[in-house]
C-alpha positions as CSV (number, residue, x, y, z in Angstrom):
1,M,90.8,94.5,70.5
2,K,89.6,96.7,73.3
3,P,86.8,99.0,71.9
4,M,88.1,102.3,70.7
5,P,86.9,105.3,72.7
6,K,84.6,107.5,70.6
7,L,86.5,110.3,69.0
8,R,85.4,113.7,70.3
9,R,85.1,114.9,66.7
10,D,85.1,113.6,63.1
11,L,88.8,112.8,62.5
12,H,88.4,112.6,58.7
13,A,86.6,115.9,58.5
14,E,89.2,117.5,60.8
15,L,92.2,116.4,58.8
16,D,90.7,116.9,55.3
17,P,91.8,120.6,55.1
18,F,95.5,119.6,55.4
19,F,95.1,117.4,52.3
20,Y,92.2,119.0,50.3
21,P,92.1,122.7,51.1
22,D,90.1,125.0,48.9
23,S,92.3,127.9,50.0
24,I,95.8,128.3,51.5
25,A,97.4,131.2,53.3
26,I,101.2,131.4,53.7
27,I,101.9,133.5,56.8
28,G,105.4,135.0,56.7
29,A,105.7,134.4,52.9
30,S,109.0,135.5,51.4
31,Q,109.9,136.9,48.0
32,Y,112.9,134.7,48.0
33,L,111.4,131.5,46.6
34,I,114.3,129.2,47.7
35,K,113.9,130.1,51.5
36,P,111.6,127.8,53.6
37,S,109.2,130.7,53.8
38,G,109.2,131.2,50.0
39,L,109.2,127.6,48.9
40,P,105.5,126.8,49.6
41,L,104.3,129.4,47.1
42,N,107.0,128.2,44.6
43,L,105.9,124.5,45.0
44,L,102.2,125.2,45.0
45,E,102.5,127.0,41.7
46,M,104.9,124.4,40.3
47,Y,102.4,121.6,41.2
48,E,99.5,123.7,39.7
49,Y,97.4,123.9,42.9
50,K,94.0,125.3,41.8
51,G,92.7,126.7,45.1
52,G,93.0,130.2,46.5
53,L,96.5,131.3,47.4
54,Y,97.1,134.1,49.9
55,P,100.7,135.3,50.8
56,I,100.7,137.0,54.2
57,N,103.5,139.5,55.0
58,P,103.1,143.1,56.1
59,K,106.4,144.0,54.4
60,Y,105.1,143.4,50.8
61,D,102.3,144.5,48.6
62,K,102.8,141.6,46.2
63,I,104.8,138.3,46.1
64,G,105.2,136.4,42.9
65,G,102.6,138.6,41.2
66,R,100.0,137.8,43.9
67,K,98.5,140.3,46.3
68,C,100.1,140.1,49.7
69,Y,98.0,140.7,52.9
70,P,99.3,142.2,56.2
71,T,97.6,139.5,58.3
72,V,95.5,136.5,57.8
73,L,92.6,138.5,59.2
74,D,92.8,140.7,56.1
75,V,92.2,137.9,53.6
76,P,88.8,138.6,52.0
77,G,87.5,135.0,51.9
78,P,87.7,131.9,54.1
79,V,91.0,130.1,54.7
80,D,91.0,126.3,55.0
81,L,94.8,125.9,55.6
82,A,97.4,128.3,56.9
83,I,101.1,127.7,56.6
84,V,103.0,129.4,59.4
85,T,106.6,130.3,58.7
86,V,107.1,133.2,61.1
87,P,109.7,133.1,64.0
88,A,108.8,131.2,67.2
89,A,108.5,134.4,69.1
90,V,105.5,135.6,67.1
91,T,104.0,132.2,66.3
92,M,101.4,132.2,69.1
93,E,100.1,135.6,68.1
94,T,99.8,134.3,64.5
95,L,97.9,131.2,65.7
96,Y,95.4,133.3,67.7
97,Q,94.7,135.3,64.5
98,C,94.2,132.1,62.6
99,A,91.7,130.9,65.2
100,E,89.9,134.2,65.1
101,K,89.8,134.0,61.3
102,G,88.2,130.5,61.5
103,V,91.1,128.8,59.8
104,K,90.4,125.0,59.8
105,A,94.0,123.7,59.8
106,V,97.5,125.1,60.4
107,I,100.9,123.8,59.5
108,I,103.8,125.2,61.6
109,F,107.2,125.0,59.9
110,T,108.8,127.0,62.6
111,S,111.2,125.3,65.1
112,G,112.3,126.4,68.5
113,F,109.7,124.7,70.7
114,A,109.8,121.4,72.7
115,E,113.0,120.4,71.0
116,V,115.0,123.3,72.5
117,G,114.2,123.0,76.2
118,E,111.8,124.0,78.9
119,S,110.8,127.4,77.5
120,G,110.1,125.9,74.2
121,R,108.1,123.1,75.8
122,K,105.9,125.6,77.6
123,A,105.3,127.4,74.3
124,Q,104.4,124.2,72.6
125,E,101.9,123.4,75.4
126,E,100.2,126.7,74.7
127,I,99.9,125.5,71.0
128,S,98.2,122.3,72.2
129,R,95.8,124.2,74.4
130,L,94.8,126.5,71.6
131,A,94.1,123.6,69.3
132,R,92.1,121.9,72.0
133,D,90.0,124.9,72.9
134,S,89.4,126.3,69.4
135,G,89.0,123.1,67.4
136,M,91.5,124.3,64.9
137,R,93.8,121.4,64.1
138,I,97.6,122.1,64.1
139,L,100.4,120.1,62.5
140,G,103.8,120.6,63.9
141,P,105.6,122.7,65.0
142,N,109.0,121.9,63.5
143,C,107.7,120.0,60.6
144,L,108.2,119.8,56.8
145,G,104.5,120.0,56.0
146,V,102.0,118.0,53.8
147,V,102.0,117.3,50.1
148,N,99.0,115.9,48.2
149,Y,100.1,114.7,44.7
150,Y,96.6,114.4,43.5
151,N,95.6,118.0,43.7
152,G,99.0,119.8,43.8
153,S,98.6,120.9,47.4
154,A,102.3,121.1,48.2
155,A,102.1,122.8,51.7
156,S,105.7,122.1,52.4
157,F,109.2,123.5,52.1
158,M,110.7,120.2,50.9
159,Y,111.9,121.4,47.5
160,H,111.6,118.8,44.7
161,A,110.8,119.0,41.0
162,K,107.5,117.5,39.9
163,P,108.2,113.8,39.3
164,E,107.9,112.7,35.7
165,D,108.1,109.3,34.0
166,I,107.2,107.5,37.2
167,Y,106.0,103.9,36.4
168,Y,104.1,103.6,39.7
169,P,102.7,107.1,40.3
170,E,100.6,108.1,43.3
171,T,101.5,104.8,45.1
172,L,103.0,105.5,48.5
173,A,101.6,107.5,51.4
174,Y,104.4,108.4,53.8
175,I,104.4,109.7,57.3
176,T,107.6,110.8,59.1
177,Q,108.6,112.2,62.4
178,S,111.9,113.4,60.9
179,G,111.5,115.9,58.1
180,G,115.1,115.5,56.9
181,L,115.1,111.7,56.8
182,G,111.6,111.8,55.2
183,A,113.1,114.0,52.4
184,I,115.9,111.5,51.9
185,V,113.4,108.6,51.7
186,F,111.3,110.6,49.3
187,Q,114.3,110.9,46.9
188,M,115.3,107.3,47.2
189,V,111.8,105.9,46.6
190,L,111.5,108.1,43.5
191,Q,114.7,106.5,42.2
192,H,112.8,103.2,42.1
193,S,110.1,104.8,39.9
194,V,107.6,104.7,42.8
195,G,105.7,107.9,43.3
196,F,103.8,109.3,46.3
197,N,100.2,110.1,46.7
198,Y,100.7,111.8,50.2
199,F,103.7,112.9,52.1
200,V,103.3,114.1,55.8
201,S,105.9,115.4,58.2
202,T,104.4,115.5,61.8
203,G,107.2,117.3,63.6
204,N,106.7,117.8,67.3
205,E,103.0,116.7,67.2
206,A,101.7,119.5,69.6
207,D,98.2,118.6,68.3
208,V,97.8,116.3,65.3
209,S,99.5,113.0,66.1
210,F,101.2,110.4,63.9
211,A,98.4,108.0,64.8
212,E,95.7,110.4,63.6
213,V,97.4,110.9,60.3
214,L,97.8,107.1,59.9
215,S,94.1,106.6,60.7
216,Y,93.1,109.3,58.2
217,L,95.3,107.8,55.4
218,V,94.2,104.2,56.0
219,G,90.6,105.4,55.7
220,R,91.1,106.7,52.2
221,D,90.1,104.3,49.4
222,E,93.0,105.3,47.2
223,V,95.7,104.4,49.8
224,D,97.0,100.9,49.6
225,L,100.6,101.4,50.9
226,V,101.7,103.4,53.9
227,G,105.4,103.8,54.9
228,G,106.8,105.8,57.8
229,Y,109.6,106.7,60.1
230,I,108.8,106.6,63.9
231,E,111.0,107.8,66.8
232,G,108.2,107.3,69.4
233,L,104.5,107.9,69.5
234,P,103.5,110.6,72.1
235,R,99.9,109.4,72.4
236,D,96.9,107.8,70.7
237,G,98.3,104.2,71.0
238,R,94.9,102.6,70.7
239,L,94.1,104.7,67.6
240,F,97.4,103.6,66.1
241,M,96.6,99.9,66.7
242,D,93.0,100.4,65.3
243,A,94.4,101.9,62.1
244,C,96.9,99.1,61.6
245,H,94.2,96.5,62.2
246,R,91.9,98.1,59.7
247,A,94.7,98.3,57.2
248,L,95.5,94.6,57.5
249,Q,91.8,93.7,57.1
250,Q,91.7,95.8,53.9
251,R,95.0,94.4,52.5
252,K,96.8,97.7,52.9
253,L,100.4,97.3,53.6
254,I,102.0,99.3,56.4
255,T,105.8,99.4,56.8
256,F,107.6,101.5,59.4
257,Q,111.2,102.2,60.3
258,K,111.1,102.5,64.1
259,V,114.3,103.7,65.6
260,G,115.5,103.4,69.2
261,R,115.9,99.8,70.2
262,T,117.0,100.6,73.7
263,A,114.6,100.6,76.7
264,V,115.4,104.2,77.7
265,G,111.7,105.1,77.7
266,A,110.7,102.3,80.0
267,S,110.2,103.1,83.6
268,A,111.6,101.0,86.5
269,A,109.3,98.2,87.4
270,A,108.5,96.2,90.5
271,S,107.9,92.9,88.8
272,H,110.1,90.8,86.7
273,T,107.8,91.4,83.8
274,G,108.1,95.1,84.2
275,A,111.8,94.9,83.9
276,L,111.6,93.0,80.7
277,V,109.1,95.1,78.9
278,G,111.2,97.8,77.3
279,E,109.8,100.5,75.1
280,D,111.1,99.0,71.8
281,R,110.0,95.4,72.7
282,V,106.4,96.8,73.0
283,Y,106.5,98.4,69.6
284,D,108.0,95.3,68.1
285,G,105.2,93.2,69.6
286,I,102.5,95.7,68.5
287,F,103.9,95.7,64.9
288,K,103.8,91.8,64.7
289,Q,100.3,91.6,66.3
290,F,98.8,94.2,63.9
291,G,100.6,93.2,60.7
292,V,103.0,96.1,60.4
293,V,106.2,95.3,58.6
294,R,109.2,96.7,60.5
295,A,112.0,97.8,58.3
296,E,115.5,98.1,59.9
297,D,116.7,100.7,57.5
298,V,115.7,102.7,54.4
299,E,117.3,100.1,52.1
300,Q,114.8,97.4,53.4
301,M,111.9,99.8,53.2
302,N,112.8,100.9,49.6
303,A,113.0,97.3,48.5
304,L,109.7,96.4,50.1
305,I,107.9,99.4,48.7
306,T,109.3,98.7,45.2
307,M,108.1,95.1,45.2
308,H,104.7,95.9,46.7
309,A,104.2,98.7,44.1
310,A,104.7,96.0,41.4
311,G,101.6,94.4,42.7
312,R,102.9,90.8,42.5
313,M,102.2,89.1,45.9
314,P,104.3,86.0,46.5
315,V,102.2,82.9,47.2
316,G,105.1,81.2,49.0
317,K,108.8,81.4,49.8
318,R,110.3,79.0,47.3
319,I,112.8,80.9,45.3
320,G,114.4,80.3,41.9
321,V,117.9,81.9,41.6
322,I,119.3,82.6,38.1
323,T,122.8,84.0,37.9
324,I,125.6,84.8,35.4
325,S,128.1,83.9,38.1
326,G,128.5,80.8,40.2
327,G,129.8,83.0,43.1
328,G,126.9,85.3,42.7
329,G,124.5,82.4,42.9
330,V,126.2,81.2,46.1
331,V,125.9,84.7,47.6
332,V,122.2,84.8,47.0
333,A,121.6,81.1,48.0
334,D,123.6,81.5,51.2
335,K,121.4,84.5,52.3
336,C,118.1,82.9,51.5
337,P,117.7,80.8,54.7
338,D,118.4,83.9,56.8
339,Y,115.1,85.2,55.6
340,G,113.1,82.0,55.5
341,L,113.4,81.6,51.7
342,E,113.9,78.1,50.3
343,V,116.2,77.6,47.4
344,V,114.0,74.8,46.1
345,R,115.3,72.0,43.8
346,L,113.8,72.5,40.4
347,T,111.6,69.8,39.0
348,D,113.2,67.1,36.8
349,A,111.2,68.5,33.8
350,T,112.5,72.0,34.3
351,Q,116.1,70.8,34.7
352,Q,115.7,68.7,31.5
353,T,114.4,71.7,29.6
354,L,117.4,73.8,30.8
355,R,119.9,71.1,29.7
356,E,118.5,71.2,26.2
357,F,120.0,74.7,25.6
358,F,122.5,75.0,28.5
359,P,126.2,74.4,28.1
360,P,127.3,71.1,29.6
361,Y,129.1,72.9,32.5
362,G,126.1,75.1,33.4
363,A,124.3,74.4,36.7
364,V,120.6,73.7,36.4
365,A,119.4,72.4,39.8
366,N,119.1,75.9,41.5
367,P,120.8,78.2,41.6
368,V,120.9,78.2,37.8
369,D,124.3,79.3,36.6
370,L,124.3,80.7,33.0
371,T,128.2,80.9,33.1
372,S,130.1,82.8,30.4
373,A,127.9,81.1,27.7
374,I,125.8,84.3,27.6
375,F,128.7,85.9,25.7
376,V,128.0,83.5,22.9
377,E,124.2,82.9,23.2
378,E,122.5,86.3,23.8
379,S,119.1,84.8,24.4
380,L,120.3,82.3,26.9
381,F,119.4,84.2,30.0
382,Q,115.9,85.0,28.7
383,R,115.1,81.4,28.0
384,A,116.6,80.4,31.4
385,I,114.6,82.9,33.4
386,R,111.4,82.0,31.6
387,T,112.0,78.3,32.2
388,V,112.8,78.7,35.9
389,M,109.8,81.1,36.5
390,D,107.5,78.5,34.8
391,D,108.6,75.8,37.3
392,P,105.5,75.0,39.5
393,L,107.7,74.8,42.5
394,V,109.0,78.3,42.2
395,D,107.1,81.1,43.9
396,V,109.5,84.0,43.4
397,G,112.5,84.6,41.2
398,A,115.8,86.4,41.7
399,F,118.1,87.2,38.7
400,F,121.7,88.1,39.7
401,Y,123.1,90.1,36.7
402,N,126.0,92.4,36.0
403,L,124.8,95.3,33.9
404,Q,128.4,96.0,32.9
405,M,128.3,93.0,30.7
406,P,128.7,93.9,27.0
407,D,125.1,93.4,26.0
408,F,123.6,96.7,25.3
409,K,120.1,95.2,24.8
410,A,120.1,93.3,28.2
411,A,117.7,95.8,29.8
412,E,115.1,95.3,27.1
413,K,115.4,91.6,27.3
414,I,115.0,91.6,31.1
415,I,111.9,93.9,30.7
416,D,110.4,91.5,28.2
417,I,110.9,88.4,30.3
418,Y,109.6,90.3,33.4
419,N,106.4,91.1,31.6
420,A,106.1,87.6,30.4
421,T,105.6,86.2,33.9
422,D,103.2,87.1,36.6
423,K,105.3,85.9,39.5
424,P,107.4,88.2,41.6
425,L,110.9,88.6,40.1
426,V,113.6,90.8,41.4
427,V,116.8,91.8,39.5
428,F,119.9,92.0,41.7
429,T,122.8,94.0,40.3
430,W,126.0,95.7,41.4
431,P,126.3,99.5,41.9
432,T,128.1,100.8,38.9
433,G,129.2,104.1,37.3
434,Q,129.4,102.8,33.7
435,D,127.2,105.0,31.6
436,Y,125.5,102.2,29.6
437,A,125.0,100.1,32.8
438,V,123.4,103.1,34.6
439,A,121.2,103.7,31.6
440,G,120.2,100.0,31.5
441,K,119.3,100.0,35.2
442,E,117.3,103.2,34.7
443,K,115.5,101.7,31.7
444,M,114.4,98.6,33.7
445,I,113.3,100.7,36.7
446,R,111.3,103.0,34.5
447,A,109.6,100.0,33.0
448,G,108.5,98.8,36.5
449,V,111.1,96.1,37.1
450,P,112.2,95.9,40.7
451,V,116.0,96.4,40.6
452,I,117.8,96.0,43.9
453,E,121.5,96.6,44.6
454,H,121.5,95.2,48.1
455,V,120.9,91.5,48.1
456,P,119.9,91.1,51.8
457,S,117.3,93.9,51.6
458,G,115.8,92.4,48.4
459,L,115.6,88.9,49.9
460,W,114.1,90.2,53.1
461,A,111.5,92.1,51.2
462,L,110.5,89.0,49.2
463,S,110.1,87.0,52.4
464,V,108.1,89.6,54.5
465,L,105.9,90.3,51.5
466,A,105.0,86.6,51.3
467,D,104.3,86.5,55.1
468,W,102.1,89.6,54.8
469,A,100.2,88.4,51.8
470,R,99.5,85.1,53.6
471,R,98.4,86.9,56.8
472,T,95.9,89.1,54.9
473,E,94.0,86.0,53.8
474,S,92.4,85.7,57.2
475,V,92.5,88.4,59.8
476,P,90.7,87.2,63.0
477,S,88.7,89.7,65.1
478,F,89.7,90.5,68.6
479,P,87.7,89.0,71.4
480,R,85.2,91.1,73.4
481,Y,84.4,90.2,77.0
482,Q,81.3,90.7,79.1
483,P,82.5,91.2,82.7
484,G,80.9,88.8,85.1
485,E,81.6,86.7,88.2
486,E,85.3,86.5,87.5
487,R,85.8,90.3,87.7
488,R,83.6,90.6,90.8
489,R,85.6,88.0,92.7
490,A,88.9,89.5,91.6
491,L,87.8,93.0,92.6
492,E,86.9,91.8,96.1
493,T,90.4,90.5,96.6
494,I,92.0,93.7,95.1
495,A,89.8,95.9,97.3
496,Q,91.1,94.2,100.5
497,S,94.7,95.3,99.7
498,A,93.7,98.7,98.4
499,D,91.7,99.4,101.6
500,E,94.8,98.5,103.6
501,G,96.9,101.0,101.6
502,R,98.9,98.3,99.9
503,G,100.5,99.0,96.5
504,A,100.9,95.3,95.7
505,L,99.1,92.1,96.4
506,T,100.8,89.3,98.4
507,E,101.3,86.0,96.6
508,S,98.2,84.4,98.1
509,R,96.0,87.3,97.2
510,S,97.6,87.5,93.7
511,K,96.8,83.9,93.2
512,K,93.2,84.4,94.3
513,V,92.8,86.9,91.5
514,L,94.4,84.4,89.1
515,Q,92.0,81.7,90.3
516,A,89.0,84.0,89.8
517,Y,89.8,83.8,86.1
518,G,90.4,80.1,86.1
519,I,94.2,80.1,86.0
520,P,95.5,77.0,87.9
521,V,97.6,77.8,91.0
522,T,99.5,75.8,93.6
523,E,97.6,74.2,96.5
524,E,98.5,76.3,99.5
525,I,97.5,77.4,103.0
526,L,98.4,80.7,104.8
527,V,99.4,80.2,108.4
528,Q,100.7,82.4,111.3
529,S,102.5,79.9,113.5
530,A,105.0,77.1,113.2
531,A,102.5,74.6,114.6
532,A,99.9,75.7,112.1
533,A,102.5,75.3,109.3
534,A,103.2,71.7,110.3
535,E,99.4,71.0,110.4
536,A,98.9,72.6,107.0
537,A,101.8,70.6,105.5
538,G,100.2,67.4,106.8
539,T,96.9,68.4,105.1
540,I,98.6,69.2,101.8
541,G,101.0,66.3,101.8
542,Y,104.8,66.3,101.8
543,P,107.1,67.6,100.4
544,V,106.1,71.2,100.8
545,V,107.4,74.7,100.2
546,L,107.4,77.6,102.7
547,K,107.3,81.2,101.6
548,I,107.1,84.5,103.5
549,E,103.9,86.4,102.9
550,S,104.4,90.2,103.1
551,P,103.2,93.1,101.0
552,D,106.6,94.8,101.7
553,I,108.8,91.9,100.5
554,L,107.9,91.4,96.8
555,H,111.0,89.5,95.9
556,K,111.0,86.7,98.5
557,T,114.1,84.8,97.3
558,E,116.3,87.9,97.7
559,A,115.1,88.0,101.4
560,G,115.8,84.3,102.0
561,G,112.0,83.9,102.4
562,V,111.6,80.7,100.4
563,L,112.4,77.1,101.6
564,L,111.9,74.2,99.2
565,N,111.3,70.5,99.5
566,L,110.6,70.2,103.2
567,S,109.7,66.6,104.0
568,D,108.5,66.4,107.6
569,A,106.9,68.4,110.4
570,A,110.1,69.1,112.2
571,A,111.6,70.6,109.1
572,V,108.5,72.7,108.5
573,E,108.5,74.1,112.1
574,E,112.2,75.0,111.9
575,G,111.7,76.4,108.5
576,Y,108.9,78.7,109.6
577,A,111.0,80.2,112.3
578,L,113.9,80.6,110.0
579,I,112.2,82.5,107.1
580,V,110.4,84.8,109.6
581,K,113.8,85.6,111.1
582,R,115.3,86.3,107.7
583,A,112.4,88.5,106.7
584,R,112.8,90.6,109.9
585,E,116.5,91.0,109.1
586,Y,115.8,91.9,105.5
587,N,113.2,94.6,106.3
588,S,112.5,95.2,110.0
589,A,109.6,97.4,109.1
590,A,107.9,94.9,106.8
591,R,104.4,93.8,107.5
592,L,104.3,90.0,107.9
593,D,101.0,88.3,107.1
594,G,102.4,84.9,107.8
595,V,103.9,82.0,105.9
596,L,102.5,80.2,102.9
597,V,102.7,76.4,103.0
598,Q,102.5,75.1,99.4
599,K,102.6,71.8,97.7
600,M,106.0,71.1,96.2
601,L,105.4,70.9,92.5
602,E,106.9,68.3,90.2
603,P,109.5,69.8,87.8
604,G,108.4,70.9,84.4
605,L,109.2,73.5,81.8
606,E,109.3,76.9,83.5
607,V,107.9,79.9,81.7
608,I,107.2,83.5,82.8
609,L,103.8,85.1,82.1
610,G,103.1,88.7,82.9
611,L,101.2,91.9,82.3
612,K,102.5,95.5,82.3
613,K,100.4,98.6,81.6
614,D,102.1,100.5,78.9
615,P,101.2,104.3,79.0
616,L,100.7,104.3,75.2
617,F,99.3,100.9,74.3
618,G,97.6,99.8,77.5
619,Q,98.0,96.3,79.0
620,T,100.8,94.3,77.4
621,V,101.1,90.5,77.8
622,L,104.6,89.0,78.1
623,L,105.6,85.4,77.6
624,G,109.2,84.1,78.2
625,L,111.1,81.0,79.0
626,G,112.2,80.8,82.6
627,G,115.7,80.3,84.1
628,I,118.7,81.3,82.0
629,F,116.5,82.1,79.0
630,V,114.8,85.0,80.6
631,E,117.7,86.1,82.9
632,L,120.5,86.2,80.4
633,L,119.0,85.8,76.9
634,K,115.9,88.0,77.6
635,D,114.0,85.4,75.5
636,V,110.5,87.0,75.6
637,S,107.6,87.8,73.3
638,I,105.1,90.7,73.8
639,R,101.6,91.5,72.6
640,T,98.9,93.8,73.7
641,A,95.6,92.7,75.4
642,P,93.2,91.3,74.3
643,L,95.0,88.4,72.7
644,R,93.5,86.3,69.9
645,E,94.4,82.6,70.0
646,A,96.6,83.2,66.9
647,D,98.6,85.8,68.9
648,A,99.2,83.4,71.8
649,R,100.5,80.7,69.4
650,A,102.7,83.2,67.6
651,M,104.2,84.3,70.9
652,I,105.3,80.8,71.6
653,E,106.8,80.4,68.1
654,E,108.8,83.6,68.5
655,L,110.8,82.3,71.5
656,Q,114.3,81.3,70.8
657,G,113.9,78.2,73.0
658,K,110.5,77.2,71.5
659,A,112.0,73.7,70.7
660,L,111.7,73.0,74.5
661,F,108.0,72.7,74.0
662,D,108.5,69.9,71.6
663,G,110.5,67.8,74.1
664,V,114.2,67.4,74.1
665,R,116.5,64.6,75.2
666,G,113.7,62.1,75.4
667,Q,111.3,64.3,77.2
668,R,107.6,64.4,76.2
669,P,106.3,67.5,74.4
670,R,104.9,70.1,76.7
671,D,101.3,71.0,77.0
672,R,101.1,74.0,74.6
673,E,97.3,74.0,74.6
674,A,97.2,74.4,78.4
675,L,99.6,77.3,78.2
676,I,97.6,78.9,75.4
677,A,94.4,78.5,77.5
678,I,96.1,80.3,80.4
679,M,97.3,83.1,78.2
680,M,93.8,83.7,76.9
681,K,92.5,83.8,80.5
682,L,95.3,86.2,81.5
683,S,94.3,88.3,78.4
684,R,90.7,88.6,79.7
685,L,92.0,89.5,83.2
686,A,94.1,92.2,81.6
687,V,91.2,93.8,79.8
688,E,88.7,93.5,82.7
689,L,91.1,94.7,85.4
690,D,92.9,97.3,83.2
691,E,92.2,100.2,85.6
692,E,93.3,98.2,88.7
693,I,96.5,96.5,87.7
694,A,99.8,98.1,86.8
695,E,101.9,94.9,86.6
696,L,101.3,91.2,87.0
697,D,103.9,88.4,87.3
698,I,103.4,84.7,87.1
699,N,107.0,83.4,87.6
700,P,107.3,80.6,87.2
701,L,104.4,79.0,85.4
702,I,105.2,75.2,85.3
703,V,104.2,73.6,82.0
704,Y,103.9,69.8,82.2
705,A,103.9,67.1,79.6
706,D,101.2,67.2,76.9
707,G,97.8,66.7,78.4
708,E,99.0,67.3,82.0
709,G,98.3,71.0,82.2
710,A,100.2,73.9,83.7
711,V,100.3,75.5,87.1
712,A,101.2,79.0,88.4
713,A,103.8,78.4,91.1
714,D,104.1,82.1,92.1
715,G,102.3,85.3,91.5
716,L,102.6,89.0,92.1
717,I,100.2,91.8,91.2
718,V,101.2,95.5,91.5
719,L,98.2,97.8,91.7
720,A,97.8,100.9,89.7
721,E,98.2,104.1,91.7
722,D,94.5,105.0,91.5
723,A,93.2,101.4,91.9
């Protein structure tokens, strides 16, 4: 990965006061302990926070039996953390007082800033400037605060009783850009008997960013699991990626729910690549590249968190399904392939063992159907689960059970058998309102058994956890490059266009940049007359292609500036005149550098390769299949530069049309290794020319049969504004 810029300060030391403050001031504290301004004092006392507590409000002498101070400047001792609950109109005055006091960290609950319009945005910019100039770190505004469940520092107005009887306490660190949704997730996760170690609501992120909080939490030894809700990162993209990479290296699971799958945030682009790189596609590629599990909804996230908390990592995706209903087994089995899970046929030995105590009409191959025999034989499902889980072919188990069955000791039996195996086992059940069924479900959950009521979410979680566990076994480092002759030659070509005031490189110059990095391109000659075109064609060899060369006509086909398969000198001379005429008609003011005469390439598999500089994550690399796949299906994969070879291979595997690389209808397999080599060269180009290039398009890149290589048939480079 591109080396991280050195942080201007020690991030861990800066953020520590939010989580481990020795003293907290509550500015705007209220006597009404159920109001947002009163809840922090209420929660801090409920959670037995041991540090200094200073209510600040000129209206009161005391709040909750504690001395109340007129301003933060009147507090006798130092203040590590200040919670600001005053109205937006007096927030800045309060912040300046905090800075004067030497407060290390501030949390602003108050709303009414960038989320309400232009005036609020300007006020929020003033908050950012103050944080930057003073060194005082500020979380928010418009946030729910921070809770540390190790030391009771509940600097939040999210009211919740102190969790008790949690089987997996202090397990999940959670970061959310939505306070309300974060509170909902908090309650849902607790219902699965998973507790939190840290909870952070980042709000508008005028200063402290989501990425900074993530980096801080990943750096803490006690954090093994981070969840979060993201609407969009405002900055610190490289820091975000660095934190995710470190987490994967340390086997710390990160799962985010990222909303907004549209490309609203993506700007219009000059290249085909730019048009395909939408905001959400970039996030999706970043998550895959850095091992972040993307949850589509809170149900998926809860299922994954629950199973990870149990600490049982799947070694594979072969699943054994046990059910009390044939239909229930079919429901589970039908869904398994959707998530890459294999309903494996149990070994003959396992099936024989099952037949020894199963009714003759019970199914034993997988799914294993207990049938109504469990009404007669109460220990049947225990023996069946144990037998299936002991099968060497089974990596994970799923038990589909109706808690409304008249077996009041079912929960205890399931708990016993869960504890008797070390493989991942999830219990699927139906939502129910029956008292004894609810009590049974609660009993299993409080004993640490993953109980999931939504089958697709549970199966998804099993599958992605297996993928994640396998990926953590080996996390390759990102390549580092030492710029050399390649970069020098490329910059010479770029400088020619920049000096001429051109915002984009013509095709021939774009290809010179590609050639500088060893990317194969078509044989071609740039000419300025029909006679020279015919001479060039004779040198190259027929058939040839003619293309208009102009920095003002980036999409040549639209202008009629491309002629294919010309087979003699007469056709070339006529073609030269024709495409020059068309170019003039298309754009009379266009600068024409001439016509490119190119070797007509043999047909092969067309792909598109490209770069686009994302304002948050830097240079992104795009791979897609050409033709209908990219035009209609948008069949593309995205990563950030630099690529590892594993990233390049994964991008190919993600394409819907990846089977085309294996050869179809009698064709030979395509040269994947040549494509991967070109992708790695393009990755290096992206890193070394990061400041010069805004977009790059190779469309198409022709990939030939295995061992025959690949060639860039066309190229376009759009320069950065300050190149």
